[in-house]
N, C-alpha and C positions, 0 to 999 in steps of 0.2 A: 417147501415153497419154491415155485418156479419163478426165476427172475428173467424178465424179457429184456433182451439187449437189442439196441438199434443195429440192424444189419445193413451193411452198405449195399448200394445198388448193384445188381448182377450185371446190368448193362449200363455202360457209361456214355454211350453215344446217343445222339438225338434220334428219336424215332421218326420213321418216314411213312407217309401215307400214299398209296396208289389206289386208283379207282378201278381195281381189278379184283374180283373175289378169288380166293384160293390161289393167290400168286405163289409161285414155287419158293420164294424166299420169305413167305409170310410167317410171322410168329403169332398172328391173330388175324381172323378173317370174318367178315360178315357177308350178307347177300349183296352188298354194294361195293365193298372195297377191302383192302388188306393193310395191316401194319407190318412194317419191315424194320430191321435193325440198322440197315444202311441203304443207300440208293440202289435201286434195282440194276442188275448187270445186263439186262436185256433191252435197255433204252426206254422202258415204260416211263411216261411222265410222272413225276412225283412232287411232293411238297412235304414240309414238316407235319407230322401227325398232330392234329388238334388235341391237346391235352388240357383237361379242365383244371381250374384252380379253385380251391376252396374260397368261398366268399364270406367267411366270418372270421372274426378275430377270436379264435378258439383259445380261451384263457384257462389257466390252471385253476370241479365242483360237484347233492343228488336230489333228485325228484322234481326239479324244475318247479318248485312251489310258487315262484314268482309268476310263472305263466298261468298256473291254475287260478291265482287270484286275479290277474289282469284280464283273463278271458272269461271269468265268471263260471268256472268249471264246477264249483262246489255243488250247486243244486242238481246238476246233471249226474254227478257221481252219487249223490244222496238218493236219487231216483233209480240207481242201478243201471244207468246208461254209461257204458264203458267202451263203446266202439265195436262190440261183438257183431259179427256178421259182415264186417267191412275189411276188405283186403287192401293193405297199404304196403307200398314198396319204398325203400330208401335207396336211391342211387347215390353212390359216393365213391371217392377215390381212396379214402384212408380207413382201413379196418384193422390196423395193427393191434394185436393182442385180443381179438374178438373171442378166440377160443377160451380165454380165461375169465370172460365177463360172467358175473353170477346169474344174470337173467337173459342176456342176449345170446349167449353161446348155444342155447338149445333151440333157437329159432332157425327157420329155413333161411339158408343163405346161398348165393348164386354167383359164380365167377363168370361174368360175361366177356372177359378177355381170354380166359383159358380155353373156352370152347364156345362155338357159335350157339349151342343149345342152352347155355347158361346152366347146365346140369351139374357141373363140378362145384364142390364147395370152395369157399374162399380159404386159401392157405395163408393166413396172416403171420405165421411164425417164420415164413421164408418169403418175405415180400420181394417181388421181382424188380422193383424200381425204388430208388431212394425216396421219391415223392409220395410213396404209399405207406411210409412208416408211421404216420400220425394216427390220431384217434378221432378225427373229425366226424366220420360216419357214425362211430359209436355214440358220440355226444348227440348227434341229430336223432338217432334211434331212441336214445334215452328220453328225450323230450317228448316224442310221440308216445312212448310207452307210459310215461307219467300221466299224460292227458287222456289217452285212449288205451288203457291197459288190456282191454279185451279184444282189440283189433288183431287181425291175422297179419302179423308184421313180417315182411321179407326184406332181407339185407342183400344188396346187389352191388357187386364190384363194377364200377364204370370209371375207367381211367383214360378214356380217349374216345374219339369219334367212332371207331370200329366197335368198341365195347358198348357205346351208347346205342348204336344201330341194333346190336344183338339184344340189348336190354329192352328196347322198345318192342321188338318182335316177341320176346319172352313175356313181357307184361300183357300183350294182346292175347297170346295163347292162354295165359293163366287167368284172364279176366280180372285183372287188378282194377280196383276202383280209383285209388289215389296214388300218385307218385310224388314223393317229396325229394327234391334235389336242391341242395345248397351249394351250387357250383356255378362258375362262370367260364364260358369259352370266349376266346378273344380272336379277333381279326379274320373270322370266317365270313363276316358280312360287315356292312356299315351300321350294324346294330339297328336294322330296320325290319326285322321279322323274316328276312330271307336267308339264304346260305345253307350250307350243309347241315349245321346243327339244327336249325329250324325245320329243314326238310325231314330230318330223322324224327323230330317231335311231332310232325304231321301224323305219323302213324298212331300216336297216342290219341290225338284229337279225333281222328277218323273212327277210332274204336270207342269213343266216349269216355276215355280215361282222362282224368284231370291231372295235369302236371302242376304242382305247386312249387314254384321256383324262386330262389332269391333274386332280388333286384341287383345285388352287387354292392360293394362297399367302396365305390370309386368316385363319389361326388367331389372329393378334393384331389383326385388324381386323373382328371379328365379335362382336356381343353379342346373345344370345338372352334373352328375358324374357317375362313375362306381365304385361299391364297391370294395375296396382293403383293405386287412388286412395284411400288411407286418410283423407286430410283433405278429400276432396270438393272440391278446387280445380280439377279437370279435368286435372291433370297427373300423369303416371306417377311413382310414388314408388319410386326405386331402393333396393335393400336396405341401402345405407349411410346411409339417412335423408335423402336429398336428391332434388330434382327434376331435378338436373343430371347428365348423363353426360359426364365429361371425355374429350375426344378430342384427341390430339396430332397436329397437322397440320404436315407439312414445307412448306418454301417451294415455291410453285408451285400448280398446279391439282389439286384432289382432288374426286372425286365422293362424296357421302354419300347413302345410301339407307336408307329406312325401309319395311319391308314387313310385312304381317301375314297371318295364316293364314285368309284369306277369299277365296281365289282361286275357289272354287266357288260363292260367294255374295257377290260383291263388292257393296258398298253397305250391308251390315248394320251396319258400323262405319266411321266416318270419323275417321282420325287425321291430325294435322298435325305437322310437324317445324320447329323453330326452333333456329338455331345462333348463339351469342353468343361474342364474343372475351373476352379476359381483363379488358378494361375494362368489359364489360357491354353493348357495342354489338351490335345485331342485324346479323349479317353474311351470313346465309343462311337461307332458309326455303322450305318447300313446303307449300302449303295447298290442293291440288286437292280438289274436292268429289267424293267417291265416291258415285255415284248408281246405285241398283239398277236392273237391267234395261237399263242402257246398254251397248251393245256395246263402248264404249271404256273401260269401268270396270275399273280395276286397283287392288288394295289396296296401292298404292305411293306414297310421296312421295320425291322425290329432287331434289338440286340440286348444282351444282358451285361450289365455293368457291375463290377464288384468294388465297393468303397470301403476303405480302411477306417475312415473317420467320417461321421455324418457332416455334410456340407452342401452348399448350393452348387449346382451345376447349371450349364446353359446349353440349350438345344437350338441348333440352326436347322431350318427346313429349306432345302435347296431344290429348285425346279431344274432337272436335267433336260427335260424336253416336254412338249405337249402344251396343253391348254394353259393360258395365263391365269385363269381363275378356276379353282376346284375346291370343293368343301373337303376339309380334312379333320382328323381327330388325333390328338396325342394322348396316350394313356400309359400310366405307370402302374405297377403292381403294389408298390410301397411308396412312402414318402408323400410329397405334396407338390402340386404344380402352382406356381404363382398365378393369381387371377384365374383360378380354375373355373370350369363351367359345369355346375351340378346338373343342369338340364341336359338330357341326352346321354347320361352316363350309365344307363341300364345296359347290362351285357346280354349276350346270348346264353340260353334261350329265353331269358326274361323279356326280350324284345318281341317275342312271338305274340301275335294278337290274341290267341286263345289260351295262352298260358296264364295261370293265376299267379301273378308276380307280387312278391312280398317285400315291403320296406321294413325298417326297424325303428322301434320306439323303446326307450329304456323302461323296463318293467316297474322299477321303483318310481312311484309318482305317475304311473302310466296314463291315468285319466287326463292329466293336464300337460303332459310332456309333448313337445314338438318332435318332429322326425330327428333321428340321430344325424349329426352333421356329416358323417361319412356315407350315409345311406344313399345309394344311387337313385336318380330321379329321371323322369321323362320330361317331355314327350320323346318318343323314339324318332329316328330320322324319317320314319314313315308317318309320323303324326299321332301314333297311338299313345294315349295317356297311361303312363305307368308310374309307379306300381299300381296294382289294382286295389291293394289294401296294405295296411301296415300291421305288424305283430310285435309282441314283446321280446326284447332281448335283455341280456344281463341275467342269465338263468344259471342255476346251480346244476351241475351234472357230476357224476362220479368219474367221468372220463378224464377230467382235468384237475381234480383235487379241490382245494378250497376256493380258488378264484372262479369267476363266473364266465359263462359262455356268451360272447357278445356278437353283434353284427346281424346282417340279414340271414346269415347261416342259422342262427338260433331262432330268429323270428319265423322262418319258413316252416320247420317242423311243428312249431307251436300252432300255426294256422292250420297245417295239415291235420294235426290231432283234433282241433276243434271241428273241422269238417267231418272227420271220422265219427265223432259223437253225433252230429246232426244226421248223418246217413244211417247210423245205428238206430237212432230214435224213430226215423221214418224211412223204411226200406223202399218206399215208392219214390223218394227223391233221387234224381240223378246227381252225380257229382257237380255238374254245372249248376243245377238248381240250388244245391247246398251253398255253393260259392256265392250265387246271387243273393240268397237269403242272408248269408253272413255279411255281405256288403250292405244290405238294406238295414242291418242293425248296427252298423259301424258307429263308433264314437267320433263325433266331429268337433272340431274346435271353432266352427263357424255356424251361424244360423242356417236352417234348412233352406232358406231362400237365396243364400249367397253362393257364389262359386266356391267349390271345394278347393282346399290346398292340394295341388297336384302332387306335391312331394309325399303326401300321405295316401295317395289314391283317394278312395271315397272316405277314408278315415281309419281308425284303429279297430282291429277285430275285437269283437265281444259277442259271446254267444247270446242268442235271443232267449227270452223267457221260455221255459218249457211249455209246449203246446202252441208256440208261435213260431216254430222253426220254418214255416212256409212263407211267412210274411215278416215285415219289420219296418220300423220307421227310423230314419237316420239320414246320414249323408250319402248313402249308397245310391246306385241308379234306381229309379222308380220301379217298384215291383207291383205288378197287377194294377198299376195306375192308381195306387192308394196315396192320397194326400193326407199327411198327418199334421194336425194342428196341435202342437205341444209347446209349452213354454221352453225357452232356451235352457233353463236349468234342467228340465226333464230330458232334453235331447242330449245333454252332456253327461247325465248321471243315470241312464237307464240301467236297471238291474233285472 
C-alpha cells in the first residue's frame, strides 16, 4: 500500500509574472507572458503572479448522491443518458494523489504549467508548490463523474495566470464543450469583467466553450465602500463613525487585500492599508506606491497576516495621495468582516459577463433552502447580475473521507455535470443553449411574476423533464418568449 506524504514546496519564494513570453528566467510561459521565481534581472516590469485560490470549503466524502437527488438526475440516468459525447475539462490547482485514484487516474490529464502545450501529464506525487498538495480538483472531478459518468473528462493543472492562458489555448484546440473551474482570482480587476483573468477567458467564449465557474465564498469577507474623509485626517471614515474596520481572523495565515476602482488609470490615487490587533499593535500593512504610467502599477495593497489565536483585528485605510473619493473593496480569504457587503463579492472570472457563474445552496432540503450565507453575490461592479444560477453543495466525495464537500466549489461541478447530460441528450444544443435551458427550468423561491432573488441568480439548478431540454418554465430568463401559467406550487416543485 502506497502512503502519500505531504511534500513541502520546492520553491518558497513568491512567484512573479512578466508580460513577456519565453522570458530567459521563465519557469513557465504562455503566448502572452511568463512566470518567474524571482524579479527579472533585466529590468522588465513585473508583478506577483496571479495564483488562483480554491473557492470551496473542501471538507473531509462518494458519489455525490445529494447532487443527483437535488438536480433530478435519476430519470436521465434511467434513460441511459450519461454525458456520452460531451468533452468536459476540470481546471484546478490541487491534484495531489491523482495517480492513486481508482477511477480518475486513468483519465486524460494535462499539466498546463509544465509546458505551454499542456501535453505533459500532471505529476502529483512531486507537487511543485505547497498550495498544490490538496485534493480539491479530485473532489470536483468526482462530482462531475457521478452526474455524467459517460462524459469525456479531462483533468487540467491550472495554478496561475500563465497556466490558465495555456489551458484556454489547449481547450480551444481540443474542442472542449464545457470547462468547470471552482477557483477565484483576486485583485486583477475591480471584479467588473475586465482584467487579465477575464481576457484569458475571452478565448473560451470566442470558441463557444462554456466556462462554468464558482461565484466564490466571500459574501462575509467582502466590504465595498467609497473613500470619505470627513475630518480631513487622511483616513477613511466608516459609516459607523470610526476609522477602523473590524475583521475577525481565525488562527493561521490569512491574506487581506485592498483594491480600488482605478485599474484603467492606476496612479491617480494611492491608498495604503494598516492592520492592528486588539491591543493596538500594528501587525500588518501594505504601502506600495502607485505610480502612474508604470507598467507594474496596480491599484492594490495586500498582505498576509499570521494569527496565533482567533481574534478581532482592525483595518485602517489611508489615502496617501490622489482623489478624495474613490470606490474601494476590502477582501479577506478567511474569517469575517464586520458589516460585510455580500453584494459585489463575486470574484474573477465569475465576474465575466459570459461565464456561467454558480452560487451554492445546501443539497439537504435543496428545494426550500436559501443561498448559503457565504456564497458570493452580485451585481458586479459593471452591473452584471451574478451568479447566473445556484447549484447544490454539501456533497459526498471520496477525496475527503466521510465529511462533505461544501461551497461554490462543490456546486459548480454539479451544474457542469447537469449541462453535460443535456448536451448528451441533444447534440444539436450549444453549451450556451443548454445553460439557458437549465436557467429556464430553475427552481425559484418567488412567483414567476416577481423579481428573482439575485443571490440565487435565476434560481436553483434542476434538470428539465426529458424531452423538454430545449425549453422550460421557471425563474430563468425567458426562453423563446414562452409565458408559463403555472400555480406557485408547481413552479416550486417541478419534476
